[in-house]
C-alpha positions in Angstrom: 0.1 0.0 0.1 2.8 2.3 0.8 4.4 1.9 -2.8 0.9 2.8 -4.2 0.6 5.9 -2.4 4.1 7.0 -3.3 3.2 6.8 -7.1 2.7 10.0 -9.0 -1.0 11.2 -9.4 -1.0 10.8 -13.2 0.1 7.0 -12.8 -2.8 6.7 -10.1 -5.4 8.0 -12.7 -4.0 5.7 -15.3 -4.5 2.7 -13.1 -7.9 3.8 -12.0 -8.9 4.2 -15.4 -8.6 0.4 -16.0 -10.5 -0.5 -13.0 -14.3 -1.1 -12.7 -16.4 1.4 -11.0 -16.6 -0.7 -7.7 -13.0 -1.2 -7.7 -12.2 2.4 -8.0 -14.3 3.4 -5.1 -12.8 0.5 -3.2 -9.2 1.8 -3.9 -10.1 5.5 -3.1 -11.6 4.4 0.3 -8.7 2.2 1.2 -6.6 5.0 2.2 -7.3 8.7 2.9 -4.5 10.1 0.9 -5.8 8.0 -2.0 -9.2 9.3 -1.7 -8.0 12.8 -2.1 -5.8 11.7 -5.1 -8.5 9.8 -6.8 -11.2 12.3 -6.2 -11.3 13.6 -9.7 -11.6 10.0 -11.1 -14.5 9.3 -8.8 -16.3 12.6 -9.8 -15.6 12.0 -13.5 -16.8 8.4 -13.1 -20.0 9.6 -11.4 -20.8 12.2 -14.2 -20.1 9.7 -17.1 -21.7 6.6 -15.6 -24.0 7.4 -12.6 -26.1 10.1 -14.0 -24.5 12.6 -11.8 -26.4 11.3 -8.7 -23.8 13.0 -6.4 -25.1 16.3 -7.3 -28.4 15.4 -5.9 -26.6 14.3 -2.7 -24.7 17.5 -2.5 -28.0 19.5 -3.0 -29.3 17.5 -0.1 -26.6 18.2 2.3 -25.9 21.8 1.0 -22.4 20.6 0.1 -21.5 23.7 -2.2 -17.8 22.5 -2.6 -18.9 19.1 -3.9 -21.5 20.7 -6.2 -19.0 23.0 -7.7 -16.6 20.1 -8.3 -19.3 18.2 -10.2 -20.5 21.2 -12.2 -16.6 21.7 -13.2 -16.5 18.0 -14.3 -19.5 18.6 -16.4 -22.4 17.1 -14.3 -25.8 17.1 -15.6 -27.6 19.9 -13.5 -30.9 18.5 -14.8 -30.3 14.8 -14.0 -33.1 13.1 -11.9 -32.1 11.2 -8.9 -34.9 9.2 -7.0 -37.5 11.5 -8.8 -36.0 14.8 -8.2 -33.7 17.1 -9.9 -30.9 18.8 -7.7 -32.8 22.1 -7.8 -36.0 20.2 -6.4 -33.7 18.5 -3.8 -32.1 21.8 -2.8 -35.5 23.3 -2.3 -37.0 20.5 -0.5 -34.0 20.2 1.9 -33.5 24.1 2.4 -30.0 24.2 1.1 -29.6 27.8 0.3 -25.9 27.7 -1.0 -26.4 25.0 -3.3 -29.7 26.3 -4.6 -28.1 29.7 -5.5 -25.4 27.8 -7.4 -27.8 25.7 -9.4 -30.1 28.7 -10.1 -27.3 30.8 -11.5 -25.6 28.0 -13.6 -26.3 27.7 -17.3 -28.3 24.9 -18.9 -30.7 24.8 -16.0 -34.3 23.8 -17.0 -36.4 25.4 -14.2 -39.7 24.0 -15.8 -38.6 20.4 -15.7 -41.1 18.0 -14.4 -40.7 14.4 -12.9 -43.2 11.6 -13.3 -45.5 13.2 -10.8 -45.6 16.4 -12.9 -43.7 18.3 -10.1 -41.5 21.0 -11.0 -39.1 23.2 -9.0 -41.7 25.8 -8.6 -44.2 23.3 -7.3 -41.7 22.2 -4.8 -40.9 25.5 -3.7 -44.7 26.4 -3.1 -45.1 23.1 -1.1 -41.8 23.9 0.8 -43.4 26.9 2.1 -40.5 29.4 2.0 -41.0 32.8 0.6 -37.4 33.5 0.0 -36.9 30.1 -2.0 -40.0 30.8 -4.1 -38.7 34.3 -4.8 -35.4 32.9 -6.0 -37.2 30.5 -8.4 -39.4 33.2 -9.7 -36.4 35.5 -10.3 -35.5 33.0 -13.1 -36.7 34.6 -16.6 -37.7 31.4 -18.0 -39.8 30.2 -15.2 -43.3 29.5 -16.1 -45.4 30.8 -13.5 -48.8 29.0 -14.7 -46.9 25.8 -15.6 -49.3 22.9 -15.6 -48.7 20.3 -12.9 -50.6 17.2 -11.7 -54.2 17.4 -12.5 -53.7 20.4 -14.6 -53.2 22.6 -11.3 -50.7 25.7 -11.3 -48.6 26.7 -8.5 -51.4 29.1 -7.3 -53.7 26.4 -7.0 -51.2 24.6 -4.3 -50.9 28.0 -2.7 -54.5 28.3 -2.3 -54.9 25.0 -1.1 -52.3 25.4 1.7 -53.5 28.6 2.6 -50.2 30.3 2.1 -51.0 34.0 1.5 -47.3 35.2 1.2 -46.7 32.7 -1.7 -49.8 33.6 -3.3 -48.8 37.3 -3.3 -45.5 36.3 -4.9 -47.3 34.2 -7.7 -49.7 37.0 -8.4 -46.9 39.7 -8.7 -45.4 37.5 -11.3 -48.6 37.3 -13.2 -50.0 34.2 -12.1 -53.7 33.9 -13.3 -56.3 33.1 -10.5 -58.8 32.2 -13.2 -56.6 29.4 -14.7 -58.7 26.3 -14.6 -57.3 22.8 -13.9 -58.5 19.5 -15.4 -61.7 19.8 -13.4 -62.6 23.0 -14.3 -61.7 24.6 -11.0 -59.7 27.9 -10.8 -57.8 29.0 -7.7 -60.5 31.8 -7.2 -63.0 28.9 -7.0 -60.8 26.8 -4.7 -60.4 29.9 -2.4 -64.2 30.1 -2.1 -64.8 26.3 -1.7 -62.3 25.6 1.1 -63.1 28.8 3.0 -60.3 30.9 2.3 -61.6 34.6 2.6 -58.2 36.3 2.9 -57.1 34.5 -0.3 -60.3 35.8 -2.0 -59.6 39.2 -0.9 -56.2 39.0 -2.3 -57.7 38.1 -5.6 -60.2 40.7 -5.3 -57.4 43.5 -5.3 -56.2 42.1 -8.6 -58.4 44.3 -10.9 -57.6 42.3 -14.1 -58.9 39.2 -12.5 -62.0 40.8 -11.0 -64.4 38.5 -12.6 -64.8 35.3 -10.5 -66.5 33.0 -13.1 -64.9 32.6 -16.2 -66.0 29.1 -17.5 -69.2 27.9 -18.4 -68.3 24.6 -16.7 -67.7 26.4 -13.2 -70.2 27.0 -10.5 -70.8 30.5 -9.6 -68.3 31.4 -6.9 -71.0 32.3 -4.3 -72.6 28.8 -4.8 -69.2 27.3 -4.0 -68.7 29.3 -1.0 -72.2 28.5 0.4 -71.8 24.9 -0.5 -68.8 24.5 1.7 -69.9 26.8 4.4 -67.2 29.4 3.8 -68.7 32.3 5.8 -66.0 34.6 5.4 -66.0 34.0 1.6 -69.8 34.5 1.4 -69.4 37.8 3.4 -66.7 39.0 1.0 -68.8 38.2 -2.2 -72.0 39.7 -0.8 -70.3 43.1 -1.0 -69.8 43.1 -4.5 -71.9 45.6 -6.4 -72.4 43.5 -9.3 -73.5 40.4 -7.6 -76.7 38.9 -8.7 -78.5 36.8 -6.2 -80.8 35.3 -8.4 -78.2 33.4 -10.5 -78.8 29.7 -10.4 -76.1 26.7 -10.5 -76.5 23.8 -13.1 -79.2 22.3 -10.6 -81.3 25.5 -10.8 -80.5 26.3 -7.2 -79.8 30.0 -6.0 -77.2 30.6 -3.1 -80.1 30.7 -0.7 -81.4 27.3 -1.7 -78.0 25.7 -1.3 -77.8 27.5 2.2 -80.9 25.9 3.2 -80.2 22.4 1.7 -76.8 22.4 3.7 -78.3 23.9 6.8 -75.8 26.7 7.0 -77.5 29.0 9.6 -74.6 31.5 9.5 -74.8 31.8 5.6 -78.6 32.0 5.6 -78.4 34.9 7.9 -75.9 36.7 5.7 -77.9 36.1 2.5 -81.1 37.2 4.1 -79.5 40.5 5.3 -78.7 41.3 1.7 -81.3 43.9 0.4 -81.6 41.9 -3.0 -82.3 38.7 -1.7 -85.5 37.2 -3.3 -86.9 34.9 -0.4 -89.6 33.7 -2.7 -87.2 32.5 -5.7 -87.8 29.1 -7.0 -85.6 26.3 -8.4 -86.1 24.0 -11.3 -88.7 22.0 -9.4 -90.6 25.1 -8.5 -89.7 25.0 -4.9 -88.8 28.0 -2.6 -86.5 28.1 0.2 -89.2 27.9 2.7 -90.8 25.0 1.1 -87.4 23.2 1.3 -86.7 24.2 5.0 -90.3 22.6 6.0 -89.8 19.5 3.9 -86.4 19.1 5.6 -87.8 19.9 9.0 -85.1 22.5 9.5 -87.1 24.6 12.1 -84.5 27.1 12.9 -84.2 28.0 9.3 -87.8 28.0 8.8 -88.1 30.7 11.6 -85.5 32.8 9.9 -87.2 32.8 6.5 -90.8 33.5 8.1 -89.3 36.6 9.8 -88.8 38.2 6.2 -91.6 40.3 4.9 -93.5 38.9 1.7 -92.6 35.5 2.1 -95.0 33.1 0.3 -96.3 30.6 2.9 -99.0 29.2 0.6 -96.9 28.2 -2.5 -97.5 24.5 -3.7 -94.3 23.0 -4.5 -93.0 19.5 -5.2 -93.7 19.9 -8.8 -91.3 17.8 -10.9 -90.3 15.5 -7.8 -91.5 12.1 -7.1 -93.4 13.1 -4.2 -96.9 14.6 -4.5 -97.2 18.4 -4.6 -97.7 20.1 -1.0 -97.3 23.2 0.9 -95.3 23.9 3.8 -98.2 23.7 6.1 -98.7 20.1 4.8 -95.2 19.4 5.7 -95.7 20.6 9.2 -98.9 18.6 9.6 -97.1 15.3 9.0 -94.6 15.9 11.8 -94.8 14.6 15.5 -93.8 18.2 17.0 -95.7 21.2 16.6 -92.8 23.8 16.2 -93.2 24.4 12.6 -96.9 24.4 12.5 -97.1 27.1 15.2 -94.6 29.2 13.2 -96.6 28.8 10.0 -99.9 29.5 11.6 -98.7 32.9 13.2 -98.0 34.3 9.7 -100.7 36.5 8.4 -102.6 35.4 5.3 -101.8 31.6 5.5 -104.4 29.2 4.1 -105.3 26.5 6.8 -107.7 25.0 4.2 -105.4 24.9 1.1 -106.1 21.7 -0.7 -103.5 20.1 -2.8 -104.0 16.7 -4.5 -107.3 16.2 -2.6 -105.5 16.7 0.8 -105.9 19.5 3.2 -103.3 19.9 6.2 -106.2 18.7 8.6 -106.8 15.5 6.4 -103.1 14.9 6.2 -102.6 15.0 10.0 -105.7 12.9 10.6 -104.4 10.3 8.0 -101.1 10.2 10.0 -102.7 10.1 13.3 -101.3 13.3 14.5 -103.5 14.1 17.1 -101.4 17.1 18.7 -101.5 18.7 15.1 -105.4 18.1 14.8 -105.8 19.7 18.2 -104.0 23.0 17.1 -105.8 23.1 13.7 -109.2 22.6 15.4 -108.3 25.4 17.6 -108.5 27.7 14.5 -111.9 29.2 13.8 -111.8 28.9 10.0 -110.6 25.5 9.7 -112.7 23.0 7.6 -113.5 19.4 8.4 -115.2 17.2 5.9 -116.8 20.0 4.1 -114.7 20.0 0.9 -116.2 17.8 -2.0 -112.8 17.7 -3.5 -111.4 15.9 -0.6 -110.2 12.4 -1.5 -111.2 10.8 1.8 -112.6 12.9 4.5 -110.8 12.2 7.9 -113.9 11.1 10.0 -114.8 8.9 7.2 -111.5 7.3 7.0 -111.1 6.6 10.6 -111.1 2.9 11.4 -111.7 3.1 15.1 -111.6 -0.6 15.7 -108.7 -1.5 13.6 -106.0 -3.4 15.8 -102.3 -3.6 15.5 -100.6 -6.2 13.1 -98.9 -8.1 15.9 -100.9 -8.0 19.1 -104.2 -7.0 17.5 -104.7 -4.5 20.3 -107.2 -1.7 19.2 -106.6 2.0 20.2 -108.9 1.6 23.1 -107.0 -1.4 24.3 -103.6 0.4 24.1 -105.1 3.5 25.9 -106.6 1.3 28.6 -103.2 -0.5 29.2 -101.5 2.8 29.6 -104.2 4.2 31.9 -104.7 7.2 29.7 -108.1 8.3 30.9 -108.4 11.3 28.7 -107.8 9.3 25.5 -110.2 6.5 26.8 -113.0 9.2 27.2 -112.2 10.6 23.8 -112.4 7.3 22.1 -115.7 6.2 23.7 -117.4 9.2 22.2 -117.2 7.6 18.7 -120.4 5.9 18.2 -118.9 3.0 16.3 -116.3 2.0 18.7 -116.6 -1.5 20.1 -115.0 -1.7 24.0 -115.4 -5.5 23.9 -112.9 -6.5 21.2 -110.1 -8.7 22.5 -106.4 -8.8 21.5 -104.6 -12.0 20.6 -104.5 -13.0 24.2 -108.2 -12.6 24.6 -107.9 -9.4 26.5 -110.5 -6.7 26.2 -109.8 -3.0 27.2 -111.5 -3.6 30.5 -109.3 -6.6 31.4 -106.2 -4.7 30.5 -107.3 -1.6 32.7 -108.1 -4.3 35.6 -104.9 -5.9 35.3 -103.1 -2.3 35.4 -105.2 -1.5 38.5 -106.3 1.7 36.6 -109.4 2.3 38.7 -110.6 5.5 37.0 -110.2 4.0 33.5 -112.1 1.0 34.7 -114.9 3.3 36.1 -115.0 5.1 32.5 -115.4 1.8 30.7 -117.9 0.4 33.3 -119.9 3.6 32.4 -120.3 2.6 28.7 -123.6 0.8 28.1 -121.9 -1.4 25.2 -119.7 -3.2 27.7 -120.9 -6.9 27.7 -121.2 -9.6 30.4 -118.4 -11.3 28.8 -116.0 -8.6 29.3 -117.3 -7.9 32.9 -116.8 -11.4 34.1 -113.3 -11.6 32.5 -112.2 -8.4 34.1 -113.3 -9.5 37.3 -111.4 -12.8 37.2 -108.2 -10.7 36.1 -108.3 -8.0 38.4 -105.9 -7.8 41.3 -106.8 -4.6 43.0 -109.8 -5.0 45.7 -111.3 -1.6 44.6 -111.3 -2.6 41.0 -113.0 -5.8 41.7 -115.5 -4.1 43.9 -116.3 -1.8 41.2 -116.7 -4.6 38.7 -118.7 -6.6 41.0 -121.0 -3.6 41.5 -121.7 -3.3 37.9 -122.3 -7.1 37.4 -124.9 -7.0 40.3 -126.3 -3.8 39.1 -127.0 -5.5 35.7 -128.1 -8.5 37.3 -130.8 -6.8 39.4 -131.8 -4.6 36.4 -132.4 -7.7 34.2 -134.4 -9.3 37.0 -136.5 -6.2 37.1 -137.1 -6.2 33.5 -138.0 -9.9 33.6 -140.5 -9.3 36.3 -142.0 -6.3 34.8 -142.5 -8.3 31.6 -144.0 -11.1 33.5 -146.3 -8.8 35.4 -147.3 -7.1 32.1 -148.3 -10.5 30.7 -150.4 -11.5 33.7 -152.4 -8.3 33.5 -153.1 -8.9 29.8 -154.2 -12.4 30.4 -156.1 -12.0 33.9 -157.1 -8.3 34.3 -158.5 -8.9 37.7 -155.3 -9.8 39.1 
């Protein structure tokens, strides 16, 4: 080894030129002296046969000396190493010295892209350093709107990451915020879609790009902001003097329709405060925002819409949809709770008897068994019951008072008796066609159920009904566990027996008097 180290450098170069690549590196690593002597051979071999990958390593470690040596030996400044050029790697690893050297070197293709369609500009925006991006943009040949993956520009990426400073630099270099990607989405639309109001304000200040909608395939920017709940972006767009709130998207929805669909309360408030908002605007199906809010049971939005003067509460919507036409009052009549109904009835001019598809709100509530809704509607003086000839099936004629459930065959009276609901029992017994003796699948009549539950007041109400037969009384007496209930049933049985005996006796006396008048 000592003899090799003593050889002149020229002879070492000649020896190394006959060695394979791995042998050259092994010889250089065998001794520190040889490593320094054979460095030019190693660098030249890397440039000629290894695609100058050491330049990428120098960019990663910010090794300015190694980078200069490689460039002096003719290293390919645009060579890819593991998917990145030396410039991309210097930007990614924050190597300012090597980056400056590479940017000032001739032959650099600053717009070169890898298989993922990433360029040095894209890497600079993703890295997020303003100073690095500015160095890249200082290159005269840098294409600021170069198309990258999915047709996006660097400004798309800056908007996505919310980097205002980088967006300002790109706009200063002439980047177009209205440039559409492969999906037809521009940076302006991205800013409104993902809630970037500060970014939109930056675009707004660019007078040459003041128009937010430049493609027939884009949705209006206000619709994009509403759709994604960008309150700040909506507030910014509502300040525009040329804003048309009646603009519809490809589905025929206005911005207010979209806000109602998405249940965006803050956005609904902002739009309703705008003086040019038409609260009665209709979509392609002929439905207003109020119709949709009641259809979707969004009571908080319904309350806001009803507070606007001139709102149409009697509009018949649903046209063009699979479901039947209806009004907001019909929607409220189908619900269990009464919040929306009370809100609608408080509006002057509402028609409580509006008939759509041969159904009124009252008949709708009756068909679905909404007793609380019916009670409220019956409290209105002008409400009509069974008077309209146009009704498909009047509520009282439709009512099947004795129908049982599918599984237990319990009637409404039986269910109320089991629950001990005295008020409901009294209401049901008023009906002239009700049968209090119908039994469920376990042969239990309403009186038996009430007796088992020891509901004394319910038992008294049922016993007072003259339609109760003797079989139900005997079965209830046998099933009763409470002594007071047993006494009440027994008194009823005894009373009926005494009454029957009196009837028989009176009839017998009447027969004797007719046969023997002198008796």
